C-alpha positions as CSV (number, residue, x, y, z in Angstrom):
1,M,-41.2,-50.5,39.8
2,K,-38.0,-51.2,41.7
3,L,-35.2,-48.7,41.1
4,S,-32.8,-51.4,40.2
5,K,-35.2,-52.6,37.5
6,L,-35.6,-49.1,36.2
7,A,-31.9,-48.5,36.1
8,G,-31.3,-51.9,34.4
9,A,-33.9,-51.1,31.7
10,L,-32.3,-47.8,30.9
11,M,-28.7,-49.2,30.9
12,A,-29.8,-51.9,28.6
13,A,-31.1,-49.2,26.2
14,G,-27.6,-47.6,26.3
15,L,-29.0,-44.4,27.9
16,A,-27.5,-42.1,30.5
17,L,-29.4,-42.2,33.8
18,V,-28.5,-39.0,35.6
19,V,-26.7,-36.3,33.7
20,G,-27.5,-34.6,30.4
21,F,-30.3,-35.7,28.0
22,S,-30.9,-38.8,26.0
23,A,-29.1,-39.2,22.7
24,T,-32.5,-38.8,20.9
25,A,-33.6,-35.7,22.9
26,S,-34.7,-32.8,20.7
27,F,-33.4,-30.2,23.2
28,A,-30.1,-28.3,23.0
29,Q,-27.8,-28.7,26.0
30,N,-27.3,-25.1,26.7
31,S,-28.4,-22.5,29.3
32,D,-31.9,-22.4,27.9
33,E,-32.7,-26.1,28.2
34,D,-36.4,-25.5,28.3
35,R,-36.5,-24.1,24.8
36,P,-37.6,-26.7,22.3
37,V,-35.4,-27.1,19.1
38,P,-37.3,-26.0,16.0
39,K,-38.9,-29.0,14.2
40,K,-36.7,-28.5,11.1
41,E,-33.7,-29.4,13.3
42,Q,-35.3,-32.6,14.6
43,K,-34.0,-35.9,13.3
44,A,-36.3,-38.8,12.8
45,P,-35.9,-41.4,15.6
46,K,-34.4,-44.7,14.9
47,A,-36.7,-47.7,14.6
48,G,-37.9,-48.7,18.0
49,A,-36.6,-45.5,19.7
50,V,-38.9,-43.3,21.8
51,A,-39.2,-39.7,20.4
52,A,-38.7,-37.0,22.9
53,P,-41.7,-34.8,23.7
54,T,-42.3,-31.6,21.7
55,V,-43.2,-29.6,24.8
56,T,-40.9,-28.0,27.3
57,P,-40.1,-30.0,30.5
58,L,-41.9,-27.3,32.6
59,E,-45.0,-27.7,30.4
60,M,-44.9,-31.5,30.7
61,A,-44.4,-31.1,34.5
62,A,-47.5,-28.9,34.7
63,T,-49.5,-31.6,32.8
64,V,-48.3,-34.4,35.0
65,I,-49.0,-32.4,38.2
66,A,-52.5,-31.5,37.0
67,S,-53.5,-35.0,35.9
68,S,-51.9,-36.9,38.8
69,G,-52.9,-34.6,41.7
70,V,-49.4,-34.6,43.1
71,T,-48.7,-31.6,45.4
72,C,-46.2,-29.4,43.6
73,E,-45.8,-25.9,42.2
74,A,-43.1,-26.6,39.6
75,S,-40.2,-24.2,39.6
76,N,-38.0,-26.1,37.1
77,A,-37.9,-29.5,35.3
78,R,-35.7,-31.4,33.0
79,L,-36.1,-34.4,30.7
80,I,-33.7,-37.2,31.8
81,V,-34.4,-39.7,29.1
82,S,-37.0,-41.0,26.6
83,A,-36.8,-44.8,26.3
84,A,-38.7,-48.1,26.6
85,I,-39.0,-48.8,30.3
86,D,-40.6,-52.1,31.2
87,N,-41.2,-52.4,27.5
88,I,-43.4,-49.3,27.6
89,P,-42.4,-46.2,25.6
90,S,-41.7,-43.7,28.4
91,H,-40.3,-40.4,29.4
92,M,-38.4,-39.7,32.6
93,Y,-38.4,-36.2,34.1
94,E,-36.9,-34.5,37.1
95,V,-39.2,-31.9,38.6
96,A,-38.3,-29.2,41.2
97,C,-41.1,-27.8,43.4
98,K,-41.2,-24.4,45.1
99,T,-42.3,-25.6,48.6
100,S,-42.5,-29.4,48.4
101,P,-40.1,-32.2,47.6
102,G,-38.6,-32.5,44.2
103,F,-39.0,-35.8,42.4
104,V,-38.3,-38.0,39.3
105,V,-41.4,-39.2,37.5
106,V,-41.8,-41.8,34.8
107,I,-44.7,-41.2,32.4
108,N,-46.2,-43.1,29.4
109,A,-45.1,-41.6,26.1
110,S,-48.5,-42.4,24.6
111,D,-50.7,-40.3,26.9
112,N,-48.3,-38.6,29.3
113,A,-49.9,-40.4,32.3
114,A,-47.6,-40.6,35.3
115,R,-46.6,-44.1,36.2
116,D,-44.0,-43.9,38.9
117,F,-42.8,-41.2,41.3
118,Y,-39.4,-41.2,43.1
119,G,-38.6,-38.5,45.6
120,C,-35.2,-36.9,45.4
121,V,-34.5,-37.9,49.1
122,Q,-35.6,-41.4,48.3
123,L,-33.3,-41.5,45.3
124,A,-30.4,-40.1,47.3
125,K,-30.8,-42.9,49.8
126,A,-31.0,-45.5,47.1
127,K,-27.9,-44.2,45.5
128,E,-25.9,-45.3,48.6
129,T,-26.4,-48.9,47.6
130,Q,-27.5,-48.7,43.9
131,K,-24.8,-46.7,42.1
132,D,-26.7,-46.8,38.8
133,A,-30.0,-45.4,40.3
134,P,-31.3,-42.1,39.0
135,S,-30.6,-39.0,41.0
136,C,-31.7,-35.3,41.1
137,T,-29.4,-32.7,39.7
138,L,-31.5,-29.6,39.2
139,A,-30.1,-26.7,41.3
140,E,-33.5,-26.2,42.9
141,N,-33.4,-29.8,44.2
142,L,-29.9,-29.5,45.7
143,P,-29.1,-30.2,48.4
144,V,-31.9,-32.8,48.3
145,Q,-33.1,-31.7,51.8
146,K,-33.6,-28.1,50.8
147,W,-37.4,-28.5,50.8
148,M,-37.3,-29.6,54.4
149,S,-36.3,-26.3,55.9
150,P,-39.6,-24.4,55.3
151,V,-41.5,-27.4,56.5
152,M,-39.4,-27.8,59.6
153,Q,-39.6,-24.1,60.4
154,K,-43.3,-24.6,61.3
155,Y,-42.1,-26.8,64.2
156,V,-38.6,-25.6,65.0
157,A,-38.0,-21.8,64.8
158,G,-35.2,-20.8,62.5
159,C,-34.5,-24.3,61.3
160,D,-32.1,-24.6,58.4
161,V,-31.8,-28.3,57.7
162,D,-28.2,-29.5,57.3
163,R,-28.6,-33.2,57.9
164,F,-31.2,-35.9,57.6
165,R,-31.6,-39.6,57.9
166,M,-34.3,-41.8,56.2
167,V,-35.8,-43.8,59.1
168,G,-38.4,-45.8,57.3
169,S,-42.0,-45.7,56.1
170,G,-45.3,-46.2,57.7
171,G,-49.1,-46.0,57.1
172,E,-51.0,-48.1,54.7
173,G,-53.1,-47.8,51.5
174,D,-53.3,-44.2,50.4
175,H,-52.0,-42.9,53.8
176,M,-48.3,-43.9,53.4
177,F,-45.6,-41.6,54.7
178,D,-41.8,-41.5,55.1
179,R,-40.2,-40.9,58.5
180,I,-37.2,-38.7,58.3
181,E,-34.9,-37.7,61.1
182,V,-33.9,-34.0,60.6
183,G,-31.2,-31.9,62.2
184,C,-31.0,-28.1,62.0
185,T,-28.0,-25.8,62.1
186,N,-29.3,-24.1,65.3
187,G,-29.4,-27.4,67.2
188,G,-33.1,-28.1,66.7
189,S,-34.1,-31.6,65.6
190,G,-37.0,-33.9,65.2
191,L,-38.7,-36.7,63.2
192,L,-40.7,-35.6,60.2
193,D,-43.5,-37.9,59.0
194,Y,-44.0,-36.7,55.4
195,P,-46.7,-38.1,53.1
196,R,-45.5,-40.0,50.1
197,F,-46.5,-38.9,46.6
198,L,-50.2,-39.0,46.1
199,S,-50.7,-40.0,49.7
200,K,-53.5,-38.5,51.8
201,A,-51.4,-38.7,55.0
202,S,-50.8,-35.4,56.9
203,V,-47.5,-34.0,57.9
204,E,-46.6,-34.8,61.5
205,F,-43.6,-33.8,63.6
206,S,-42.2,-35.2,66.8
207,P,-39.2,-33.7,68.7
208,C,-36.1,-35.9,69.1
209,L,-36.5,-35.6,72.9
210,A,-39.8,-37.6,72.6
211,Y,-37.9,-40.6,71.4
212,E,-34.8,-40.5,73.7
213,S,-36.0,-43.5,75.7
214,T,-36.9,-45.7,72.7
215,T,-34.7,-48.5,71.3
216,S,-36.4,-48.4,67.9
217,S,-35.0,-47.0,64.7
218,S,-36.9,-43.7,65.5
219,K,-34.3,-42.8,68.2
220,C,-32.5,-39.8,66.8
221,T,-28.8,-40.4,65.9
222,L,-27.9,-37.1,64.2
223,T,-28.4,-34.8,67.2
224,T,-26.9,-35.4,70.7
225,H,-28.7,-34.7,73.9
226,A,-26.3,-31.9,74.7
227,Q,-27.2,-30.2,71.4
228,M,-30.9,-30.6,72.2
229,L,-30.3,-29.0,75.6
230,D,-28.4,-26.1,74.1
231,Y,-31.3,-25.5,71.7
232,M,-33.8,-25.5,74.5
233,K,-31.9,-23.3,77.0
234,P,-33.3,-20.0,75.8
235,M,-36.8,-21.1,76.6
236,A,-35.7,-22.1,80.1
237,A,-34.3,-18.6,80.6
238,Q,-37.5,-17.0,79.3
239,A,-39.5,-19.1,81.8
240,D,-37.3,-18.4,84.7
241,A,-34.4,-16.0,84.5
242,K,-32.8,-17.6,87.5
243,C,-32.7,-21.1,86.0
244,Q,-29.4,-22.2,84.5
245,A,-30.7,-25.2,82.6
246,T,-28.7,-28.4,83.3
247,D,-31.1,-30.9,81.6
248,V,-34.3,-31.1,79.7
249,R,-36.8,-33.9,78.9
250,Y,-39.9,-34.3,76.9
251,V,-43.0,-34.9,79.0
252,A,-46.2,-35.0,76.8
253,V,-48.4,-33.3,74.3
254,N,-51.4,-31.5,75.8
255,G,-54.9,-33.0,75.3
256,E,-55.7,-30.7,72.4
257,G,-52.5,-31.5,70.6
258,T,-51.7,-27.8,70.3
259,A,-48.7,-27.6,72.7
260,T,-46.0,-29.7,74.2
261,Y,-44.8,-30.1,77.8
262,Y,-41.0,-30.1,78.6
263,E,-39.3,-30.4,82.0
264,Y,-36.2,-28.5,82.9
265,G,-33.6,-29.2,85.6
266,C,-31.8,-26.2,87.0
267,A,-28.5,-25.7,88.6
268,T,-30.4,-24.2,91.6
269,P,-33.3,-26.7,92.1
270,P,-36.1,-27.3,91.9
271,G,-36.7,-27.1,88.2
272,F,-40.1,-26.7,86.4
273,I,-42.2,-27.7,83.5
274,V,-43.1,-25.5,80.6
275,L,-45.9,-25.7,78.0
276,I,-44.7,-24.6,74.6
277,N,-47.2,-23.8,71.8
278,N,-46.6,-26.0,68.7
279,N,-47.7,-23.4,66.1
280,D,-45.0,-20.8,66.9
281,Q,-42.9,-22.3,69.7
282,S,-43.9,-19.6,72.1
283,L,-44.1,-20.0,75.9
284,N,-47.7,-20.9,76.9
285,R,-47.1,-21.2,80.7
286,V,-44.8,-22.3,83.4
287,I,-45.7,-25.1,85.8
288,P,-43.8,-25.5,89.1
289,C,-43.0,-29.1,90.1
290,S,-45.5,-28.6,92.9
291,G,-48.3,-28.4,90.4
292,A,-47.0,-31.0,87.9
293,L,-48.3,-34.2,89.5
294,A,-51.0,-34.6,86.9
295,L,-48.2,-34.7,84.4
296,G,-46.3,-37.4,86.3
297,G,-44.3,-35.0,88.4
298,C,-40.8,-33.7,87.9
299,K,-38.0,-36.2,87.3
300,L,-35.0,-33.9,87.0
301,S,-35.2,-32.4,90.5
302,D,-34.7,-34.1,93.9
303,A,-38.0,-35.7,94.9
304,G,-37.7,-34.7,98.6
305,L,-37.0,-31.1,97.7
306,V,-39.8,-31.1,95.2
307,A,-42.3,-32.6,97.8
308,A,-41.3,-30.1,100.5
309,D,-41.6,-27.2,98.1
310,A,-44.9,-28.5,96.7
311,N,-46.5,-28.9,100.2
312,G,-45.5,-25.4,101.1
313,Q,-46.9,-24.0,97.9
314,M,-50.2,-25.9,98.3
315,T,-50.5,-24.7,101.9
316,A,-50.1,-21.1,100.7
317,V,-52.8,-21.6,98.0
318,L,-55.3,-22.9,100.5
319,K,-54.5,-20.2,103.0
320,A,-55.1,-17.6,100.4
321,A,-58.5,-19.1,99.9
322,G,-59.3,-19.0,103.6
323,M,-58.9,-22.7,104.2
324,P,-56.5,-23.6,107.0
325,C,-54.5,-26.7,106.1
326,T,-50.8,-27.3,106.7
327,V,-50.3,-29.8,103.9
328,S,-48.3,-32.9,104.6
329,D,-49.2,-34.7,101.5
330,F,-51.5,-34.3,98.5
331,D,-52.7,-36.2,95.4
332,V,-53.7,-34.7,92.1
333,K,-56.7,-36.7,90.9
334,G,-57.1,-34.9,87.5
335,S,-57.5,-31.6,85.8
336,A,-60.2,-29.5,84.3
337,G,-59.4,-26.4,82.3
338,K,-56.6,-24.6,84.2
339,R,-57.4,-26.2,87.6
340,D,-56.3,-29.4,89.2
341,Y,-58.6,-31.6,91.3
342,V,-56.5,-32.3,94.4
343,E,-56.9,-34.2,97.7
344,F,-55.0,-32.9,100.7
345,K,-53.9,-34.4,104.0
346,C,-53.5,-31.9,106.9
347,P,-54.2,-32.0,110.7
348,E,-56.6,-29.1,110.6
349,Q,-59.1,-31.0,108.4
350,P,-60.0,-34.3,110.1
351,F,-62.6,-35.1,107.4
352,G,-60.2,-34.5,104.6
353,L,-60.0,-31.8,102.0
354,I,-60.4,-32.1,98.3
355,G,-61.3,-29.8,95.3
356,F,-60.1,-27.6,92.6
357,V,-57.0,-25.4,92.9
358,P,-55.6,-23.2,90.1
359,Q,-52.7,-24.4,88.1
360,A,-49.5,-22.3,88.0
361,G,-50.1,-19.0,86.2
362,S,-53.9,-19.4,86.3
363,E,-56.3,-16.9,87.9
364,A,-59.0,-19.5,88.3
365,P,-60.6,-19.7,91.8
366,T,-59.8,-22.2,94.5
367,D,-62.9,-24.4,95.4
368,V,-62.3,-27.0,98.0
369,Y,-64.5,-28.9,100.5
370,D,-64.3,-31.9,102.8
371,C,-64.7,-35.5,101.9
372,F,-68.3,-35.6,103.1
373,M,-69.2,-33.3,100.2
374,D,-66.9,-35.2,97.8
375,Q,-69.0,-38.3,98.5
376,T,-72.0,-36.6,96.9
377,A,-70.3,-36.6,93.5
378,R,-66.8,-37.7,92.5
379,Q,-66.0,-40.0,95.6
380,L,-62.2,-39.6,95.1
381,C,-61.1,-39.2,98.7
382,T,-58.6,-41.8,99.8
383,Y,-56.8,-40.2,102.8
384,V,-60.2,-40.3,104.6
385,T,-62.2,-43.4,103.9
386,P,-66.0,-43.8,103.5
387,E,-65.9,-46.0,106.6
388,T,-64.4,-43.1,108.7
389,L,-67.1,-40.7,107.5
390,M,-69.9,-43.2,108.3
391,K,-68.6,-43.8,111.8
392,H,-68.8,-40.0,112.4
393,L,-72.4,-39.9,111.2
394,D,-73.2,-42.8,113.4
395,K,-72.0,-40.8,116.4
396,L,-74.0,-37.8,115.4
397,I,-77.3,-39.7,114.9
398,K,-76.9,-41.3,118.3
399,V,-76.7,-37.8,119.8
400,A,-79.6,-36.5,117.8
401,E,-81.8,-39.5,118.3
402,P,-80.5,-41.1,121.5
403,T,-83.5,-43.4,122.1
404,K,-83.7,-44.9,118.6
405,N,-80.8,-47.3,118.8
406,C,-79.6,-46.5,115.3
407,D,-76.4,-48.3,114.3
408,V,-75.7,-46.8,110.8
409,K,-75.1,-49.5,108.2
410,E,-75.4,-47.5,105.0
411,V,-75.2,-43.9,103.9
412,R,-76.6,-42.2,100.7
413,Y,-75.0,-38.8,100.2
414,I,-77.5,-36.4,98.6
415,G,-75.7,-33.1,98.2
416,E,-75.3,-29.6,99.7
417,S,-78.3,-27.9,101.3
418,S,-79.8,-25.2,99.1
419,D,-80.5,-22.8,101.9
420,N,-77.5,-23.6,104.2
421,P,-74.2,-23.3,102.4
422,N,-71.8,-26.3,103.1
423,A,-74.4,-28.1,105.1
424,L,-74.6,-31.8,104.0
425,L,-77.8,-33.6,103.1
426,A,-77.7,-37.4,103.4
427,E,-79.9,-40.5,104.0
428,L,-79.0,-42.9,106.8
429,A,-80.0,-46.5,107.0
430,C,-79.9,-48.2,110.5
431,V,-79.5,-51.9,111.2
432,N,-82.9,-51.9,113.0
433,K,-84.5,-50.7,109.7
434,R,-85.0,-47.2,111.0
435,G,-83.9,-44.6,108.5
436,Y,-83.5,-40.8,108.4
437,I,-83.0,-37.9,106.1
438,I,-80.4,-35.7,107.8
439,E,-78.7,-32.3,107.5
440,V,-75.2,-32.2,108.8
441,A,-74.0,-28.8,110.1
442,P,-71.2,-27.0,108.1
443,N,-68.8,-27.7,110.9
444,R,-69.8,-31.4,110.9
445,Q,-70.2,-31.4,114.7
446,S,-74.0,-31.9,114.8
447,L,-77.1,-32.7,112.9
448,Q,-79.3,-29.7,112.3
449,Y,-82.2,-31.7,110.9
450,T,-83.4,-35.3,111.2
451,R,-86.5,-36.7,109.4
452,P,-87.5,-40.3,109.8
453,C,-88.1,-42.1,106.5
454,A,-91.6,-43.2,107.5
455,I,-92.7,-39.6,108.3
456,A,-91.2,-38.3,105.1
457,R,-93.1,-40.9,103.2
458,S,-96.5,-40.4,104.9
459,N,-96.2,-36.6,104.5
460,K,-95.1,-37.0,100.9
461,D,-92.0,-34.8,101.5
462,E,-90.0,-33.7,98.5
463,M,-87.0,-35.5,99.8
464,Q,-87.6,-39.3,100.3
465,C,-85.5,-42.2,101.4
466,E,-84.3,-44.4,98.6
467,I,-82.1,-47.1,100.2
468,A,-83.9,-50.4,99.8
469,G,-86.0,-51.3,102.9
470,N,-85.1,-48.1,104.7
471,G,-87.6,-46.9,107.3
472,T,-89.6,-50.1,107.5
473,Y,-89.2,-50.5,111.2
474,S,-92.7,-51.5,112.5
475,S,-92.8,-48.9,115.2
476,A,-91.1,-46.1,113.3
477,D,-91.9,-42.6,114.5
C-alpha cells in the first residue's frame, strides 16, 4: 500500500494520522496509555466504525511480532487509529523496539494479521514530500535514527549517529534492504545496508572511504574527507608513532572478509598500509609500501621514494636469509598466508630469483630459489625467460656430451633432486632426437649426471623420458 493512499484513506475517514488516538479509541489519553478503559466506560461504535481493540498496544505488538516473524523486542507501542483502510477494517499501531528499528504496522481488525509495515526512518523520509503521511512519535523511536547507533557501533567504535540519509533500496524477493548513509558524532561514517521488515537479507556495512571514487548515489555526502581523516588519525598514530597522517584511502577488504586495508600518507614519507579487524576495529598489522604491491601498491606516497625504499628492504630480507641479491626491481606475483610470492631482479643472480618472503610483521620463513626451480612448478619468472634458461642448459649438455651434437630444442623440468638439495632434475630433447635425463649442479655451472633416454628405457629406470619421440636416435648410446 502506498503511503499517500494510506493517508488519503484515513483523512477521508476524518481521523488523525499522527498524534493522539482515534475518536473511537477506548483508551484514556493520560500517562498510562497502555491501560485499557473498563468495559463499562466503553461506548458502542457508530455504524460502520471500527471498534478499537480491547488489549493493550504492547499486547497487540507482541501478537503481531509473534505471528509475522518481524525482528523486534517491543519496548513500547501505541494505537494510532482504528479505521477502514482500503475498505478493510484495520488498526494502525506504532511500535518501538529495544535494539531494532521502530515501525508503524497496519493489521486486519478481524484476525490481527499484519498487512503492511512502515519503518520510522522510511516514514520520516516520506514526510518530507507527503505532509499527511504517518510518523513515529513514541519517545523510544525519537530521534528516528536512535536504533542505528548500537548497530553502527559494531563497525565504527563509539558511534553515536547524529545524521543519516536514505540512499535507496536494493536486493530482490525476500532479500530486500535499505541503504542508509550514516554519520557519527566522532567523525565515523559509512553506508549501512539494513534488511527491510520480514527480509532475510543480512546487515552489511561499508565505510564511506570505500565509495569516495564513485559517482553513484552511494557516494557519501554527510561526512567530508577531512572528517574521515580526522577519525582515522588515531589508528595511524598507533601503527607508527612517527606518522603525522596527511591523507587516508580505502584499499580493499581481505580475502576472508574479516578485516579492511587502508593506506595512510604521512608528513614524513613514505606512508604505509594497515589492516584493521572489522569486528572490533583493532589493528591487525602494518604493511610497509615495500610489501604492498599485492594490494596494488601505495598511492599516497611518492612512487620513486617508495620503490627505492622497497628495493632496499627486499635486499635486507634476502640478505638475512643468506641470499645475496642487490634488488633493482621486484614483482609480487601473489600471496599465501602471511607470505608474498615475489620475483627479484639483481646482478648476483643471473638465473633469476623467485619465491616466498614474509609480509611485514610476519615471522614466516623466506624460501627463494632460481628460475630453473620455478619452472618445475609455478613458471612465473619473467625477468629471466625460459629461452634464456634453455640456452644455458644447451651449453652445459655440449660440455657434458661433447660428441653427441645435442642442440636442445625442448626441456621438461622435473623437480629438485631428493638426495642433492637445490640440484635440478630435467629432461632434454635434442634436435637430432637424442635425449637425456640430467641433474644440474646447485651452482648451475655443470651437469652432475646425464642419462640417455634410450639407456633409461632399456634399463627400466625409475625416471624415464616423456617428451614425445625423445631418445629415438637410431644410434643412441
